[in-house]
N, C-alpha and C positions, 0 to 999 in steps of 0.2 A: 445435553450439554456438550458444547462444543470440545471436539479434541484439542490437544496442546499441540503448537506449532512447532516445526523444525526450522533452525537456522541454517538456511540455504548459502548464505552468502555474508560475512562480516564486513565492518568498516575497516577501510584502510586498502593496504598494498595487497594484491591477490594475483594468482596466478592466471593463464590465459584461458578465459572462459570458452573459447570457440564461437563466440556469438558476436565477434567484433566490438567487444565492448572495452572501455577504457580498462588500464591495469589499476586504478585508483578507483575503490568504490566509495562514494561519498554517503553510504547507508547501511542497515542492516535487513537483510532480507527475511523474513520469515514466510513459511509455506506449510499448507496443510494437503489441500487436494484440490485440483482445479473442480470449480464450481462451488466450493466452500462459501459459505456467507462470510463477510467481512464486515466487523463491527467496531463502532469507535472505541479508542483506549478511554478518551476522557470527553467531557461536554464542551461546546464551543461552537464556533461559525465556520461554516465551509467557505473557503478562500479561494480555492482553484479546482476546477473540474475539466481538464482539457489533456489530450494526448496521453492518456491512460495515467494521469496525474491527477490525484484528488488530495488537498490539502484541508486541514482543520487547525484554525489558531483558538487556542484554549484561553480561559480566563485569566490566567498568568502570562499569556503572552508568547507562550511556547507554541511552536507549529509542528504537528505529526503530520506528513505526508504518505500517502498510501499508493504505491505505485505497481504497475504490470495488470490492473484491472482493465478489462474492455471497457470503455467510456460508454456503450450502451448497457451494461449491466450497473451503471450508478442508480441509486435510488434517491440521491439528495442533489440539490443544485446549487451554486453560488449566493452567498447571502442567507442562507437556512441555517436555523439554530438546529444542533443535534444534541443529544444526551448521550452520557456514557453507555456502551453496548449497543447503540442504534445499529440495524444493519443500514450499511451505506453503499454496498455493492457486492461483485462475486468474484472471487480468486480466479485469477487466469494467469499469463504467463506472455504478457504484450510487450513488445519491444525487446530492449538487450536483457533478457531476464534468464535467471539458471533456476526458476521457482519451480512450480507445481508440475508442469506438464513435460 
């Protein structure tokens, strides 16, 4: 069973991260360890796979985006249907990240 995640950055204003990132963070970062498997939260359709940004639109219209993975680790492509818990990539620290590495 996968280990639980640690929240490494919260939504909203934040202090200087030291990686030239905005002081406003529009998401919640969850990290475990670099190289860990990233799995979908819910079933849906992959709608974006570019620039360390992978998004999945779910049946209720809600979109969950998974950022900071290396694009080369993606296990899915745009338009692909995915199931809850399906492997979609590998955890990394691409871009302006305060994550796993």
